[in-house]
C-alpha positions, 0 to 999 in steps of 0.5 A: 500499500503506497504511503498516502501524504501531501507533497513535500515542500522544501526551501533553499534560502541562498542568503541564509545558506540554508535548507528547510527540509520537508519536515521543517529542520533548518539545515545548514548548507555549505555551497549554493551555486546559482546558474541560468538553468539551477541552483546546486546545493552541497550540505552535511547530512545527519542520516544514519546511511550517509552523511552528506547530500549534493542536489541540482534544482533544475526548473525547466527539466521539473527535476531535482538530482542528487548524489547521496554520499553513503557512509562507510560500510553502507551499500550505495542504493543509488549513484543519481536519484532524481526527484520530480518537483515543481521548482520555483525561484524567489519570494513574491513568485506565486510559490511564496503564497503556496502555489507552484508553477507547472507545465507550461507556466512561467518559472519565476526568475528575479535576479533580485532574489535568492529563496527557491523552493521545490514541491515534491511530486512523489515520483523518483528515478533512481540510477544504479550501476547504469541502470534506471527505474522509476519509483513511487508511481503509486503515491503519485496515483494515491495522492491524486485520487485523494485530490492531494495533486490535481489530475493536470498536475499528475500528468505533468509529473509523469510527462517529466519523469518519462522524459528523463526516463527516455533521455537517461536510457538514450545515454546509456544510464549517464544522468550527467551526459543527458542533462548536459544534452539538454542544456542543463550541465551539472557538476559535482564535488570532488570530495566531501566530509561526511557530518556526523550521524549523531548531531542535536536536533536542529532549529524546526520551522513550519513546513515550507517556511523560510529558515528565519521563521519561528521555531515550532515544537513537535517530535517529528521523525527526520525525513530521508534528508 
């Protein structure tokens, strides 16, 4: 049975060097780099299986591309992990009020702002040893049936996932080569330092809020990131 839940929201505040994760925890960011085609982030992670996360937010493709740096002794479950997501940039865009652009809607790119937001749309592409698969279609189906995501957005997510699947497959499982071929080149860190897994729980704010928002209480389990 699929895990029925609302779409996960994240905030990426470049000037504050912070990422508010899907549980509302404020994570310090080591590196943000803005590019014409997207935003790169590198930060530590206190997850028991991996200690560093690199991500590229790619609004034109409706994707977030990730590398999870697994801890010693943990078998890698992915070499690249792509989330299908709506990506917006800038407070004052529709995203600031809780609405996200989809399909052919314009993506806000205000050069004077530096806050990015994502709304995860359930589908993931997992790439390991050149093999690629699409995961969590059952979660998207359940979300559409429950009215958590409208049918148009669901169709857009499916289109984004299978466009990525076709492109990656055509490039023999090489995600980076496919991204470069569609005008979204990505680079990754040569070396990273894994964060300890037993860090104190960071500040938690309302989900989807900025890192400077007031802290909220609640015992919420930490998500995968």
